[in-house]
C-alpha positions in Angstrom: -20.1 -3.7 -35.5 -18.3 -1.2 -33.0 -17.6 2.7 -33.9 -14.9 4.2 -32.9 -14.3 8.1 -32.5 -11.4 9.9 -31.9 -11.0 13.4 -30.4 -8.6 15.6 -28.5 -5.7 16.1 -30.9 -4.3 19.3 -31.4 -1.1 21.6 -31.8 1.2 21.5 -28.9 4.6 23.0 -27.8 7.4 20.5 -27.1 6.9 19.5 -23.4 3.3 20.1 -23.2 0.2 17.4 -22.8 -2.6 16.2 -24.5 -5.4 13.8 -23.6 -6.8 11.7 -26.5 -10.0 10.0 -26.0 -11.8 7.5 -27.8 -15.6 6.9 -27.6 -17.1 3.5 -28.7 -20.7 3.1 -29.7 -22.6 0.4 -31.3 -22.0 -3.1 -30.0 -20.7 -3.3 -26.5 -16.9 -2.2 -26.5 -16.8 -3.3 -22.3 -15.1 -6.8 -23.3 -12.8 -5.2 -25.9 -9.1 -4.6 -25.6 -8.5 -1.2 -26.6 -5.4 0.2 -28.0 -4.0 3.3 -29.6 -1.3 3.4 -32.7 -0.1 6.2 -34.4 1.3 7.1 -37.8 4.1 9.9 -38.9 4.3 11.3 -42.0 6.2 9.2 -44.6 6.2 6.2 -41.9 4.4 3.1 -40.9 1.6 3.0 -38.5 3.3 1.7 -34.9 1.9 0.4 -31.6 1.8 3.3 -29.3 -0.4 1.5 -26.2 -2.8 -0.7 -25.0 -5.2 -2.1 -22.2 -7.3 -5.0 -21.4 -10.8 -4.8 -21.1 -10.7 -4.8 -17.5 -8.4 -2.1 -17.4 -5.5 -4.7 -16.7 -2.0 -5.2 -18.4 -1.5 -1.6 -19.7 1.1 -1.9 -22.3 3.7 0.9 -23.8 6.0 1.2 -27.0 9.2 2.1 -25.5 9.2 5.3 -27.1 6.3 6.6 -25.0 6.8 4.6 -21.7 7.2 6.9 -19.0 5.3 9.6 -20.7 1.9 8.2 -22.0 -0.7 6.7 -19.9 -3.4 4.7 -21.3 -6.8 4.1 -19.1 -10.5 3.3 -19.7 -13.8 3.9 -18.1 -16.5 1.6 -19.2 -19.2 3.3 -17.9 -18.7 5.8 -20.6 -17.4 3.3 -23.4 -14.3 5.7 -23.6 -10.7 5.0 -23.7 -7.8 7.8 -22.9 -4.5 8.2 -23.9 -2.6 11.2 -21.6 0.3 12.5 -23.2 3.1 14.2 -21.4 6.1 15.7 -22.0 5.7 15.7 -25.6 8.4 15.9 -28.2 8.2 16.7 -31.8 9.1 13.1 -32.7 5.1 12.2 -31.6 3.8 14.3 -34.1 1.6 12.0 -35.8 -2.1 10.8 -36.7 -3.4 9.2 -33.8 -5.6 6.1 -34.3 -7.9 4.3 -31.3 -8.3 0.7 -32.3 -10.6 -2.4 -30.5 -9.6 -6.1 -30.1 -12.9 -8.0 -29.3 -11.1 -11.4 -28.9 -10.7 -11.2 -25.1 -7.4 -12.0 -25.1 -5.5 -12.2 -21.5 -2.5 -10.4 -22.9 -3.4 -7.2 -25.1 -1.4 -7.6 -28.5 0.8 -5.0 -29.9 0.0 -6.1 -33.3 -2.4 -4.0 -35.6 -3.5 -7.1 -37.5 -5.1 -8.5 -34.1 -7.4 -5.2 -33.7 -11.0 -5.3 -35.7 -12.4 -1.8 -35.4 -10.4 1.2 -35.8 -11.3 5.0 -35.5 -10.7 7.5 -38.2 -7.7 9.3 -36.4 -7.0 12.4 -34.7 -4.1 14.9 -35.6 -1.5 15.7 -32.7 1.3 18.1 -33.8 4.1 18.8 -31.3 6.1 21.9 -32.4 9.8 22.5 -31.6 
């Protein structure tokens, strides 16, 4: 089992920045693909970004490309999501997820992720 805990959410003005962290514990997550998803009020949860276990092949949703950066530090069992130029439409609960399958190309599909965190709220005011 892997436990994921997100942190770093909060309230920020439009144009501001936040960095989310996702720390894993339990079975080693160093070989797991790590992804970020978000769910805005009244909407389905959607893909944001993902990164392979070795730090390769970062993928982003079109809506965040160029503004968000996903990274990981395997020595710390932590994945990060740096969010810049935030917009009110980025307001959502952000979830960290882990995929243990070691696929070569990370997936954008929620169903491919085995473990999920509880989420952290990000609110962007206009």
